[in-house]
PyMOL Python script that loads the backbone (N, CA, C, O; Angstrom):
from pymol import cmd

cmd.read_pdbstr("""\
ATOM      1  N   MET A   1       2.438  15.079  -6.275  1.00  0.00           N
ATOM      2  CA  MET A   1       2.347  13.759  -4.997  1.00  0.00           C
ATOM      3  C   MET A   1       2.220  14.272  -3.833  1.00  0.00           C
ATOM      4  O   MET A   1       1.895  13.409  -3.017  1.00  0.00           O
ATOM      5  N   PRO A   2       2.340  15.360  -3.364  1.00  0.00           N
ATOM      6  CA  PRO A   2       2.225  16.010  -2.225  1.00  0.00           C
ATOM      7  C   PRO A   2       0.368  16.284  -2.276  1.00  0.00           C
ATOM      8  O   PRO A   2      -0.403  16.079  -1.338  1.00  0.00           O
ATOM      9  N   CYS A   3       0.008  16.798  -3.671  1.00  0.00           N
ATOM     10  CA  CYS A   3      -1.313  17.298  -3.598  1.00  0.00           C
ATOM     11  C   CYS A   3      -2.285  15.847  -3.275  1.00  0.00           C
ATOM     12  O   CYS A   3      -3.310  15.807  -2.595  1.00  0.00           O
ATOM     13  N   HIS A   4      -1.611  14.702  -3.989  1.00  0.00           N
ATOM     14  CA  HIS A   4      -2.433  13.340  -3.795  1.00  0.00           C
ATOM     15  C   HIS A   4      -2.561  13.085  -2.334  1.00  0.00           C
ATOM     16  O   HIS A   4      -3.607  12.744  -1.783  1.00  0.00           O
ATOM     17  N   LEU A   5      -1.353  13.289  -1.721  1.00  0.00           N
ATOM     18  CA  LEU A   5      -1.448  13.002  -0.008  1.00  0.00           C
ATOM     19  C   LEU A   5      -2.420  13.955   0.682  1.00  0.00           C
ATOM     20  O   LEU A   5      -3.142  13.518   1.579  1.00  0.00           O
ATOM     21  N   ILE A   6      -2.471  15.097   0.351  1.00  0.00           N
ATOM     22  CA  ILE A   6      -3.170  16.064   1.168  1.00  0.00           C
ATOM     23  C   ILE A   6      -4.792  15.842   0.541  1.00  0.00           C
ATOM     24  O   ILE A   6      -5.682  16.336   1.233  1.00  0.00           O
ATOM     25  N   LEU A   7      -5.171  15.185  -0.622  1.00  0.00           N
ATOM     26  CA  LEU A   7      -6.249  14.672  -0.833  1.00  0.00           C
ATOM     27  C   LEU A   7      -6.924  13.636  -0.287  1.00  0.00           C
ATOM     28  O   LEU A   7      -8.131  13.485  -0.101  1.00  0.00           O
ATOM     29  N   SER A   8      -5.843  12.825  -0.013  1.00  0.00           N
ATOM     30  CA  SER A   8      -6.128  11.599   0.771  1.00  0.00           C
ATOM     31  C   SER A   8      -6.774  12.040   2.072  1.00  0.00           C
ATOM     32  O   SER A   8      -7.886  11.701   2.476  1.00  0.00           O
ATOM     33  N   LYS A   9      -5.826  12.921   2.716  1.00  0.00           N
ATOM     34  CA  LYS A   9      -5.959  13.136   3.992  1.00  0.00           C
ATOM     35  C   LYS A   9      -7.514  14.039   4.310  1.00  0.00           C
ATOM     36  O   LYS A   9      -8.226  13.898   5.304  1.00  0.00           O
ATOM     37  N   LEU A  10      -7.727  14.884   3.248  1.00  0.00           N
ATOM     38  CA  LEU A  10      -9.106  15.458   3.330  1.00  0.00           C
ATOM     39  C   LEU A  10     -10.003  14.699   2.929  1.00  0.00           C
ATOM     40  O   LEU A  10     -11.124  15.170   3.124  1.00  0.00           O
ATOM     41  N   ALA A  11      -9.987  13.584   2.383  1.00  0.00           N
ATOM     42  CA  ALA A  11     -11.131  12.701   1.808  1.00  0.00           C
ATOM     43  C   ALA A  11     -11.184  12.050   3.492  1.00  0.00           C
ATOM     44  O   ALA A  11     -12.291  12.068   4.030  1.00  0.00           O
ATOM     45  N   ASP A  12     -10.226  11.598   4.135  1.00  0.00           N
ATOM     46  CA  ASP A  12     -10.482  11.158   5.274  1.00  0.00           C
ATOM     47  C   ASP A  12     -11.065  12.063   6.426  1.00  0.00           C
ATOM     48  O   ASP A  12     -11.971  11.586   7.110  1.00  0.00           O
ATOM     49  N   LYS A  13     -10.587  13.395   6.699  1.00  0.00           N
ATOM     50  CA  LYS A  13     -11.044  14.402   7.447  1.00  0.00           C
ATOM     51  C   LYS A  13     -12.487  14.917   7.135  1.00  0.00           C
ATOM     52  O   LYS A  13     -13.493  14.882   7.843  1.00  0.00           O
ATOM     53  N   CYS A  14     -12.319  15.357   5.997  1.00  0.00           N
ATOM     54  CA  CYS A  14     -13.912  16.174   5.864  1.00  0.00           C
ATOM     55  C   CYS A  14     -14.473  15.510   4.559  1.00  0.00           C
ATOM     56  O   CYS A  14     -14.326  16.295   3.622  1.00  0.00           O
ATOM     57  N   PRO A  15     -14.978  14.508   4.230  1.00  0.00           N
ATOM     58  CA  PRO A  15     -15.560  14.117   3.064  1.00  0.00           C
ATOM     59  C   PRO A  15     -16.292  14.866   2.402  1.00  0.00           C
ATOM     60  O   PRO A  15     -16.161  15.079   1.196  1.00  0.00           O
ATOM     61  N   SER A  16     -17.482  15.535   3.426  1.00  0.00           N
ATOM     62  CA  SER A  16     -18.275  16.313   2.601  1.00  0.00           C
ATOM     63  C   SER A  16     -17.798  17.423   1.599  1.00  0.00           C
ATOM     64  O   SER A  16     -18.346  17.690   0.530  1.00  0.00           O
ATOM     65  N   ALA A  17     -16.618  18.058   2.160  1.00  0.00           N
ATOM     66  CA  ALA A  17     -15.861  19.208   1.240  1.00  0.00           C
ATOM     67  C   ALA A  17     -15.516  18.444  -0.137  1.00  0.00           C
ATOM     68  O   ALA A  17     -15.928  18.830  -1.231  1.00  0.00           O
ATOM     69  N   VAL A  18     -14.795  17.435   0.038  1.00  0.00           N
ATOM     70  CA  VAL A  18     -14.224  16.501  -1.057  1.00  0.00           C
ATOM     71  C   VAL A  18     -15.086  16.089  -2.238  1.00  0.00           C
ATOM     72  O   VAL A  18     -14.789  16.020  -3.430  1.00  0.00           O
ATOM     73  N   LEU A  19     -16.389  15.795  -1.523  1.00  0.00           N
ATOM     74  CA  LEU A  19     -17.519  15.235  -2.564  1.00  0.00           C
ATOM     75  C   LEU A  19     -17.940  16.692  -3.119  1.00  0.00           C
ATOM     76  O   LEU A  19     -18.293  16.701  -4.298  1.00  0.00           O
ATOM     77  N   ALA A  20     -17.950  17.883  -2.455  1.00  0.00           N
ATOM     78  CA  ALA A  20     -18.607  19.004  -3.188  1.00  0.00           C
ATOM     79  C   ALA A  20     -17.894  19.118  -4.383  1.00  0.00           C
ATOM     80  O   ALA A  20     -18.549  19.373  -5.393  1.00  0.00           O
ATOM     81  N   VAL A  21     -16.332  18.940  -4.500  1.00  0.00           N
ATOM     82  CA  VAL A  21     -15.820  19.129  -5.574  1.00  0.00           C
ATOM     83  C   VAL A  21     -15.184  17.882  -6.296  1.00  0.00           C
ATOM     84  O   VAL A  21     -13.986  17.871  -6.577  1.00  0.00           O
ATOM     85  N   LEU A  22     -15.919  16.967  -6.551  1.00  0.00           N
ATOM     86  CA  LEU A  22     -15.279  15.481  -6.634  1.00  0.00           C
ATOM     87  C   LEU A  22     -15.405  15.593  -8.182  1.00  0.00           C
ATOM     88  O   LEU A  22     -14.405  15.254  -8.815  1.00  0.00           O
ATOM     89  N   ASP A  23     -16.408  15.989  -8.829  1.00  0.00           N
ATOM     90  CA  ASP A  23     -16.129  16.163 -10.576  1.00  0.00           C
ATOM     91  C   ASP A  23     -14.844  17.058 -10.936  1.00  0.00           C
ATOM     92  O   ASP A  23     -14.194  16.732 -11.929  1.00  0.00           O
ATOM     93  N   SER A  24     -14.491  18.048 -10.262  1.00  0.00           N
ATOM     94  CA  SER A  24     -13.336  18.875 -10.369  1.00  0.00           C
ATOM     95  C   SER A  24     -12.089  18.003 -10.525  1.00  0.00           C
ATOM     96  O   SER A  24     -11.190  18.098 -11.360  1.00  0.00           O
ATOM     97  N   LEU A  25     -12.238  17.184  -9.585  1.00  0.00           N
ATOM     98  CA  LEU A  25     -10.776  16.257  -9.304  1.00  0.00           C
ATOM     99  C   LEU A  25     -10.750  15.172 -10.260  1.00  0.00           C
ATOM    100  O   LEU A  25      -9.802  14.394 -10.152  1.00  0.00           O
ATOM    101  N   VAL A  26     -11.604  14.960 -11.180  1.00  0.00           N
ATOM    102  CA  VAL A  26     -11.284  13.932 -12.083  1.00  0.00           C
ATOM    103  C   VAL A  26     -10.550  13.809 -12.925  1.00  0.00           C
ATOM    104  O   VAL A  26      -9.898  12.776 -13.077  1.00  0.00           O
ATOM    105  N   ASP A  27     -10.444  15.110 -13.896  1.00  0.00           N
ATOM    106  CA  ASP A  27      -9.614  15.096 -14.636  1.00  0.00           C
ATOM    107  C   ASP A  27      -8.144  15.341 -14.322  1.00  0.00           C
ATOM    108  O   ASP A  27      -7.272  15.026 -15.133  1.00  0.00           O
ATOM    109  N   PRO A  28      -7.925  15.785 -13.395  1.00  0.00           N
ATOM    110  CA  PRO A  28      -6.159  16.126 -13.144  1.00  0.00           C
ATOM    111  C   PRO A  28      -5.995  14.791 -12.646  1.00  0.00           C
ATOM    112  O   PRO A  28      -4.887  14.424 -13.038  1.00  0.00           O
ATOM    113  N   LEU A  29      -6.630  13.730 -11.871  1.00  0.00           N
ATOM    114  CA  LEU A  29      -6.055  12.411 -11.582  1.00  0.00           C
ATOM    115  C   LEU A  29      -6.079  11.655 -12.820  1.00  0.00           C
ATOM    116  O   LEU A  29      -5.113  10.905 -12.964  1.00  0.00           O
ATOM    117  N   GLN A  30      -7.055  11.668 -13.870  1.00  0.00           N
ATOM    118  CA  GLN A  30      -7.044  10.995 -15.056  1.00  0.00           C
ATOM    119  C   GLN A  30      -5.806  11.136 -15.893  1.00  0.00           C
ATOM    120  O   GLN A  30      -5.296  10.221 -16.540  1.00  0.00           O
ATOM    121  N   LYS A  31      -5.364  12.403 -15.816  1.00  0.00           N
ATOM    122  CA  LYS A  31      -4.295  12.874 -16.507  1.00  0.00           C
ATOM    123  C   LYS A  31      -2.978  12.416 -15.953  1.00  0.00           C
ATOM    124  O   LYS A  31      -2.114  12.056 -16.754  1.00  0.00           O
ATOM    125  N   SER A  32      -2.753  12.394 -14.752  1.00  0.00           N
ATOM    126  CA  SER A  32      -2.021  11.630 -13.763  1.00  0.00           C
ATOM    127  C   SER A  32      -1.654  10.133 -14.086  1.00  0.00           C
ATOM    128  O   SER A  32      -0.540   9.637 -14.253  1.00  0.00           O
ATOM    129  N   ILE A  33      -2.708   9.642 -14.120  1.00  0.00           N
ATOM    130  CA  ILE A  33      -2.406   8.033 -14.713  1.00  0.00           C
ATOM    131  C   ILE A  33      -2.440   7.710 -15.937  1.00  0.00           C
ATOM    132  O   ILE A  33      -2.049   6.586 -16.252  1.00  0.00           O
ATOM    133  N   THR A  34      -2.928   8.641 -16.951  1.00  0.00           N
ATOM    134  CA  THR A  34      -2.909   8.421 -18.289  1.00  0.00           C
ATOM    135  C   THR A  34      -1.245   8.462 -18.797  1.00  0.00           C
ATOM    136  O   THR A  34      -0.774   7.531 -19.449  1.00  0.00           O
ATOM    137  N   PHE A  35      -0.542   9.510 -18.456  1.00  0.00           N
ATOM    138  CA  PHE A  35       0.601  10.362 -18.640  1.00  0.00           C
ATOM    139  C   PHE A  35       1.522   9.060 -19.070  1.00  0.00           C
ATOM    140  O   PHE A  35       1.789   8.097 -18.352  1.00  0.00           O
ATOM    141  N   ARG A  36       1.879   9.256 -20.249  1.00  0.00           N
ATOM    142  CA  ARG A  36       3.363   8.193 -20.465  1.00  0.00           C
ATOM    143  C   ARG A  36       4.377   8.906 -21.013  1.00  0.00           C
ATOM    144  O   ARG A  36       4.302   9.580 -22.040  1.00  0.00           O
ATOM    145  N   PRO A  37       5.436   8.735 -20.239  1.00  0.00           N
ATOM    146  CA  PRO A  37       6.908   9.464 -20.643  1.00  0.00           C
ATOM    147  C   PRO A  37       7.263   9.099 -22.090  1.00  0.00           C
ATOM    148  O   PRO A  37       6.674   8.183 -22.663  1.00  0.00           O
ATOM    149  N   LYS A  38       8.225   9.816 -22.676  1.00  0.00           N
ATOM    150  CA  LYS A  38       8.542   9.550 -24.031  1.00  0.00           C
ATOM    151  C   LYS A  38       9.413   8.276 -24.098  1.00  0.00           C
ATOM    152  O   LYS A  38       9.997   7.664 -23.204  1.00  0.00           O
ATOM    153  N   GLN A  39       9.329   8.071 -25.360  1.00  0.00           N
ATOM    154  CA  GLN A  39      10.185   6.776 -25.734  1.00  0.00           C
ATOM    155  C   GLN A  39      11.578   6.751 -25.201  1.00  0.00           C
ATOM    156  O   GLN A  39      12.119   5.749 -24.734  1.00  0.00           O
ATOM    157  N   ASP A  40      12.171   8.062 -25.319  1.00  0.00           N
ATOM    158  CA  ASP A  40      13.659   7.823 -25.220  1.00  0.00           C
ATOM    159  C   ASP A  40      13.952   8.544 -23.548  1.00  0.00           C
ATOM    160  O   ASP A  40      14.949   9.183 -23.211  1.00  0.00           O
ATOM    161  N   ALA A  41      13.057   8.290 -22.912  1.00  0.00           N
ATOM    162  CA  ALA A  41      13.182   8.922 -21.250  1.00  0.00           C
ATOM    163  C   ALA A  41      14.150   8.050 -20.478  1.00  0.00           C
ATOM    164  O   ALA A  41      14.262   6.836 -20.649  1.00  0.00           O
ATOM    165  N   VAL A  42      14.816   8.752 -19.643  1.00  0.00           N
ATOM    166  CA  VAL A  42      15.890   7.870 -19.147  1.00  0.00           C
ATOM    167  C   VAL A  42      14.952   7.104 -17.894  1.00  0.00           C
ATOM    168  O   VAL A  42      13.731   7.248 -17.825  1.00  0.00           O
ATOM    169  N   LYS A  43      15.755   6.270 -16.928  1.00  0.00           N
ATOM    170  CA  LYS A  43      15.101   5.354 -16.121  1.00  0.00           C
ATOM    171  C   LYS A  43      14.550   6.360 -15.031  1.00  0.00           C
ATOM    172  O   LYS A  43      13.358   6.283 -14.730  1.00  0.00           O
ATOM    173  N   GLN A  44      15.376   7.314 -14.417  1.00  0.00           N
ATOM    174  CA  GLN A  44      14.714   8.084 -13.407  1.00  0.00           C
ATOM    175  C   GLN A  44      13.469   8.709 -13.897  1.00  0.00           C
ATOM    176  O   GLN A  44      12.548   9.024 -13.143  1.00  0.00           O
ATOM    177  N   GLU A  45      13.461   8.878 -15.155  1.00  0.00           N
ATOM    178  CA  GLU A  45      11.940   9.833 -15.691  1.00  0.00           C
ATOM    179  C   GLU A  45      10.788   8.482 -15.527  1.00  0.00           C
ATOM    180  O   GLU A  45       9.621   8.617 -15.159  1.00  0.00           O
ATOM    181  N   VAL A  46      11.338   7.408 -15.835  1.00  0.00           N
ATOM    182  CA  VAL A  46      10.153   6.284 -15.606  1.00  0.00           C
ATOM    183  C   VAL A  46       9.901   6.125 -14.506  1.00  0.00           C
ATOM    184  O   VAL A  46       8.717   5.987 -14.197  1.00  0.00           O
ATOM    185  N   ASP A  47      10.686   6.095 -13.740  1.00  0.00           N
ATOM    186  CA  ASP A  47      10.413   5.771 -12.041  1.00  0.00           C
ATOM    187  C   ASP A  47       9.742   6.964 -11.666  1.00  0.00           C
ATOM    188  O   ASP A  47       8.919   6.769 -10.772  1.00  0.00           O
ATOM    189  N   ARG A  48       9.819   8.007 -12.018  1.00  0.00           N
ATOM    190  CA  ARG A  48       9.204   9.098 -10.877  1.00  0.00           C
ATOM    191  C   ARG A  48       7.659   9.201 -11.577  1.00  0.00           C
ATOM    192  O   ARG A  48       6.688   9.712 -11.020  1.00  0.00           O
ATOM    193  N   ASN A  49       7.663   8.519 -13.098  1.00  0.00           N
ATOM    194  CA  ASN A  49       6.234   8.651 -13.587  1.00  0.00           C
ATOM    195  C   ASN A  49       5.469   7.518 -12.795  1.00  0.00           C
ATOM    196  O   ASN A  49       4.462   7.830 -12.160  1.00  0.00           O
ATOM    197  N   GLU A  50       5.928   6.174 -12.815  1.00  0.00           N
ATOM    198  CA  GLU A  50       5.298   5.222 -11.897  1.00  0.00           C
ATOM    199  C   GLU A  50       5.135   5.552 -10.591  1.00  0.00           C
ATOM    200  O   GLU A  50       4.086   5.141 -10.094  1.00  0.00           O
ATOM    201  N   ASP A  51       6.036   6.322  -9.717  1.00  0.00           N
ATOM    202  CA  ASP A  51       5.716   6.954  -8.219  1.00  0.00           C
ATOM    203  C   ASP A  51       4.411   7.835  -8.492  1.00  0.00           C
ATOM    204  O   ASP A  51       3.466   7.764  -7.707  1.00  0.00           O
ATOM    205  N   MET A  52       4.371   8.610  -9.536  1.00  0.00           N
ATOM    206  CA  MET A  52       3.086   9.526  -9.768  1.00  0.00           C
ATOM    207  C   MET A  52       1.706   8.887  -9.971  1.00  0.00           C
ATOM    208  O   MET A  52       0.600   9.330  -9.662  1.00  0.00           O
ATOM    209  N   ILE A  53       2.027   7.801 -10.532  1.00  0.00           N
ATOM    210  CA  ILE A  53       0.591   7.092 -10.883  1.00  0.00           C
ATOM    211  C   ILE A  53       0.417   6.350  -9.773  1.00  0.00           C
ATOM    212  O   ILE A  53      -0.742   6.113  -9.432  1.00  0.00           O
ATOM    213  N   ARG A  54       1.355   5.910  -9.104  1.00  0.00           N
ATOM    214  CA  ARG A  54       1.149   4.936  -7.618  1.00  0.00           C
ATOM    215  C   ARG A  54       0.429   6.008  -6.616  1.00  0.00           C
ATOM    216  O   ARG A  54      -0.442   5.708  -5.800  1.00  0.00           O
ATOM    217  N   SER A  55       0.860   7.068  -6.792  1.00  0.00           N
ATOM    218  CA  SER A  55       0.196   8.115  -5.844  1.00  0.00           C
ATOM    219  C   SER A  55      -0.866   8.734  -6.232  1.00  0.00           C
ATOM    220  O   SER A  55      -1.477   9.426  -5.418  1.00  0.00           O
ATOM    221  N   ALA A  56      -1.324   8.608  -7.615  1.00  0.00           N
ATOM    222  CA  ALA A  56      -2.903   9.235  -7.890  1.00  0.00           C
ATOM    223  C   ALA A  56      -3.699   7.888  -7.602  1.00  0.00           C
ATOM    224  O   ALA A  56      -4.882   7.921  -7.263  1.00  0.00           O
ATOM    225  N   LEU A  57      -3.033   6.775  -7.745  1.00  0.00           N
ATOM    226  CA  LEU A  57      -4.262   5.505  -7.456  1.00  0.00           C
ATOM    227  C   LEU A  57      -4.506   5.330  -6.111  1.00  0.00           C
ATOM    228  O   LEU A  57      -5.543   4.759  -5.775  1.00  0.00           O
ATOM    229  N   ARG A  58      -3.443   5.867  -4.988  1.00  0.00           N
ATOM    230  CA  ARG A  58      -3.631   5.701  -3.785  1.00  0.00           C
ATOM    231  C   ARG A  58      -4.948   7.000  -3.605  1.00  0.00           C
ATOM    232  O   ARG A  58      -6.023   6.699  -3.085  1.00  0.00           O
ATOM    233  N   ALA A  59      -4.694   8.275  -4.058  1.00  0.00           N
ATOM    234  CA  ALA A  59      -5.678   9.233  -4.093  1.00  0.00           C
ATOM    235  C   ALA A  59      -6.849   8.719  -4.542  1.00  0.00           C
ATOM    236  O   ALA A  59      -7.891   9.130  -4.033  1.00  0.00           O
ATOM    237  N   ILE A  60      -6.878   7.926  -5.369  1.00  0.00           N
ATOM    238  CA  ILE A  60      -8.302   7.616  -5.809  1.00  0.00           C
ATOM    239  C   ILE A  60      -9.001   6.602  -5.105  1.00  0.00           C
ATOM    240  O   ILE A  60     -10.230   6.546  -5.063  1.00  0.00           O
ATOM    241  N   ALA A  61      -8.228   5.794  -4.547  1.00  0.00           N
ATOM    242  CA  ALA A  61      -8.659   4.757  -3.651  1.00  0.00           C
ATOM    243  C   ALA A  61      -9.044   5.173  -2.252  1.00  0.00           C
ATOM    244  O   ALA A  61      -9.792   4.507  -1.536  1.00  0.00           O
ATOM    245  N   SER A  62      -8.563   6.159  -1.958  1.00  0.00           N
ATOM    246  CA  SER A  62      -9.280   7.160  -0.526  1.00  0.00           C
ATOM    247  C   SER A  62     -10.423   7.753  -1.075  1.00  0.00           C
ATOM    248  O   SER A  62     -11.454   7.699  -0.404  1.00  0.00           O
ATOM    249  N   LEU A  63     -10.446   8.479  -2.496  1.00  0.00           N
ATOM    250  CA  LEU A  63     -11.740   8.847  -2.794  1.00  0.00           C
ATOM    251  C   LEU A  63     -12.949   7.987  -2.789  1.00  0.00           C
ATOM    252  O   LEU A  63     -14.079   8.300  -2.415  1.00  0.00           O
ATOM    253  N   ASN A  64     -12.552   6.906  -3.241  1.00  0.00           N
ATOM    254  CA  ASN A  64     -13.653   5.740  -3.590  1.00  0.00           C
ATOM    255  C   ASN A  64     -13.956   5.186  -2.125  1.00  0.00           C
ATOM    256  O   ASN A  64     -14.933   4.443  -2.038  1.00  0.00           O
ATOM    257  N   HIS A  65     -13.398   5.398  -1.229  1.00  0.00           N
ATOM    258  CA  HIS A  65     -13.908   4.894   0.216  1.00  0.00           C
ATOM    259  C   HIS A  65     -14.818   6.143   0.753  1.00  0.00           C
ATOM    260  O   HIS A  65     -15.134   6.117   1.943  1.00  0.00           O
ATOM    261  N   ILE A  66     -15.190   7.072   0.064  1.00  0.00           N
ATOM    262  CA  ILE A  66     -16.216   8.152   0.555  1.00  0.00           C
ATOM    263  C   ILE A  66     -17.357   7.472   0.182  1.00  0.00           C
ATOM    264  O   ILE A  66     -17.566   6.892  -0.884  1.00  0.00           O
ATOM    265  N   SER A  67     -18.354   7.634   1.507  1.00  0.00           N
ATOM    266  CA  SER A  67     -19.839   7.208   1.138  1.00  0.00           C
ATOM    267  C   SER A  67     -20.410   8.283   0.450  1.00  0.00           C
ATOM    268  O   SER A  67     -20.226   9.371   0.997  1.00  0.00           O
ATOM    269  N   GLY A  68     -21.092   8.295  -0.660  1.00  0.00           N
ATOM    270  CA  GLY A  68     -21.496   9.024  -1.343  1.00  0.00           C
ATOM    271  C   GLY A  68     -21.024   9.357  -2.804  1.00  0.00           C
ATOM    272  O   GLY A  68     -21.574   9.943  -3.737  1.00  0.00           O
ATOM    273  N   GLY A  69     -19.663   8.695  -2.632  1.00  0.00           N
ATOM    274  CA  GLY A  69     -18.891   9.289  -3.940  1.00  0.00           C
ATOM    275  C   GLY A  69     -19.643   8.467  -5.171  1.00  0.00           C
ATOM    276  O   GLY A  69     -19.299   8.674  -6.335  1.00  0.00           O
ATOM    277  N   ASP A  70     -20.519   7.678  -4.895  1.00  0.00           N
ATOM    278  CA  ASP A  70     -20.858   6.756  -5.879  1.00  0.00           C
ATOM    279  C   ASP A  70     -21.852   7.540  -6.872  1.00  0.00           C
ATOM    280  O   ASP A  70     -22.132   7.069  -7.974  1.00  0.00           O
ATOM    281  N   CYS A  71     -22.392   8.824  -6.391  1.00  0.00           N
ATOM    282  CA  CYS A  71     -23.318   9.454  -6.823  1.00  0.00           C
ATOM    283  C   CYS A  71     -23.076  10.411  -8.398  1.00  0.00           C
ATOM    284  O   CYS A  71     -23.862  10.806  -9.259  1.00  0.00           O
ATOM    285  N   SER A  72     -21.532  10.515  -8.210  1.00  0.00           N
ATOM    286  CA  SER A  72     -20.948  11.212  -9.543  1.00  0.00           C
ATOM    287  C   SER A  72     -20.606  10.323 -10.393  1.00  0.00           C
ATOM    288  O   SER A  72     -19.876   9.369 -10.126  1.00  0.00           O
ATOM    289  N   HIS A  73     -21.154  10.585 -11.602  1.00  0.00           N
ATOM    290  CA  HIS A  73     -21.108   9.620 -12.724  1.00  0.00           C
ATOM    291  C   HIS A  73     -19.712  10.156 -13.525  1.00  0.00           C
ATOM    292  O   HIS A  73     -19.145   9.401 -14.315  1.00  0.00           O
ATOM    293  N   LYS A  74     -19.343  11.155 -13.329  1.00  0.00           N
ATOM    294  CA  LYS A  74     -17.968  11.604 -13.791  1.00  0.00           C
ATOM    295  C   LYS A  74     -16.735  10.798 -13.096  1.00  0.00           C
ATOM    296  O   LYS A  74     -15.737  10.569 -13.780  1.00  0.00           O
ATOM    297  N   PHE A  75     -16.798  10.362 -11.729  1.00  0.00           N
ATOM    298  CA  PHE A  75     -16.014  10.023 -11.089  1.00  0.00           C
ATOM    299  C   PHE A  75     -16.094   8.104 -10.996  1.00  0.00           C
ATOM    300  O   PHE A  75     -15.217   7.394 -10.504  1.00  0.00           O
ATOM    301  N   LYS A  76     -17.187   7.707 -11.521  1.00  0.00           N
ATOM    302  CA  LYS A  76     -17.453   6.466 -11.603  1.00  0.00           C
ATOM    303  C   LYS A  76     -17.076   5.761 -13.140  1.00  0.00           C
ATOM    304  O   LYS A  76     -16.785   4.579 -13.327  1.00  0.00           O
ATOM    305  N   ASN A  77     -17.170   6.845 -14.173  1.00  0.00           N
ATOM    306  CA  ASN A  77     -16.955   6.259 -15.355  1.00  0.00           C
ATOM    307  C   ASN A  77     -14.912   5.917 -15.204  1.00  0.00           C
ATOM    308  O   ASN A  77     -14.470   4.810 -15.510  1.00  0.00           O
ATOM    309  N   PRO A  78     -14.237   6.739 -14.848  1.00  0.00           N
ATOM    310  CA  PRO A  78     -12.806   6.409 -14.714  1.00  0.00           C
ATOM    311  C   PRO A  78     -12.431   5.142 -13.611  1.00  0.00           C
ATOM    312  O   PRO A  78     -11.480   4.374 -13.752  1.00  0.00           O
ATOM    313  N   MET A  79     -13.378   5.120 -12.523  1.00  0.00           N
ATOM    314  CA  MET A  79     -13.262   3.837 -11.691  1.00  0.00           C
ATOM    315  C   MET A  79     -13.404   2.687 -12.605  1.00  0.00           C
ATOM    316  O   MET A  79     -12.572   1.780 -12.588  1.00  0.00           O
ATOM    317  N   ALA A  80     -14.528   2.681 -13.489  1.00  0.00           N
ATOM    318  CA  ALA A  80     -14.548   1.314 -14.045  1.00  0.00           C
ATOM    319  C   ALA A  80     -13.356   0.877 -15.042  1.00  0.00           C
ATOM    320  O   ALA A  80     -12.956  -0.270 -15.244  1.00  0.00           O
ATOM    321  N   GLU A  81     -12.830   2.237 -15.688  1.00  0.00           N
ATOM    322  CA  GLU A  81     -11.846   1.839 -16.272  1.00  0.00           C
ATOM    323  C   GLU A  81     -10.642   1.340 -15.914  1.00  0.00           C
ATOM    324  O   GLU A  81      -9.982   0.564 -16.605  1.00  0.00           O
ATOM    325  N   ILE A  82     -10.279   1.839 -14.658  1.00  0.00           N
ATOM    326  CA  ILE A  82      -9.178   1.383 -13.892  1.00  0.00           C
ATOM    327  C   ILE A  82      -9.293   0.285 -13.398  1.00  0.00           C
ATOM    328  O   ILE A  82      -8.275  -0.338 -13.099  1.00  0.00           O
ATOM    329  N   ALA A  83     -10.665  -0.295 -13.158  1.00  0.00           N
ATOM    330  CA  ALA A  83     -10.957  -1.641 -12.438  1.00  0.00           C
ATOM    331  C   ALA A  83     -10.996  -3.057 -13.512  1.00  0.00           C
ATOM    332  O   ALA A  83     -10.924  -4.262 -13.269  1.00  0.00           O
ATOM    333  N   LYS A  84     -11.150  -2.255 -14.828  1.00  0.00           N
ATOM    334  CA  LYS A  84     -10.918  -3.221 -15.875  1.00  0.00           C
ATOM    335  C   LYS A  84      -9.662  -3.230 -16.732  1.00  0.00           C
ATOM    336  O   LYS A  84      -9.555  -3.882 -17.771  1.00  0.00           O
ATOM    337  N   ALA A  85      -8.459  -2.232 -16.060  1.00  0.00           N
ATOM    338  CA  ALA A  85      -7.313  -2.008 -16.767  1.00  0.00           C
ATOM    339  C   ALA A  85      -6.510  -3.497 -16.285  1.00  0.00           C
ATOM    340  O   ALA A  85      -6.880  -4.093 -15.273  1.00  0.00           O
ATOM    341  N   PRO A  86      -5.651  -3.879 -16.938  1.00  0.00           N
ATOM    342  CA  PRO A  86      -4.557  -4.838 -16.462  1.00  0.00           C
ATOM    343  C   PRO A  86      -3.562  -4.331 -15.198  1.00  0.00           C
ATOM    344  O   PRO A  86      -3.035  -3.219 -15.178  1.00  0.00           O
ATOM    345  N   PRO A  87      -3.451  -5.035 -14.472  1.00  0.00           N
ATOM    346  CA  PRO A  87      -2.386  -4.506 -13.079  1.00  0.00           C
ATOM    347  C   PRO A  87      -1.325  -3.844 -13.800  1.00  0.00           C
ATOM    348  O   PRO A  87      -0.384  -3.338 -13.188  1.00  0.00           O
TER     349      PRO A  87
END
""", "prot")
cmd.dss("prot")
cmd.show_as("cartoon", "prot")
cmd.util.cbc("prot")
cmd.orient("prot")
């Protein structure tokens, strides 16, 4: 989660540097969003996973606000999936 916060701050402060590595950020963010805890996970693990998903979605929202980010097809595909997914 601290990495997501750092990524959000970098997207605000120096968007050109983040755009340069945007394609390499897609896979780790997508793994954070799609990870599901085991069926027998305790409530604390489930809550921690939900916090991680919220944190990753905030980072993705920050990346989405960067102008020029729409040129990356690898980033646009997960964004379309997120938009289609139920809340």
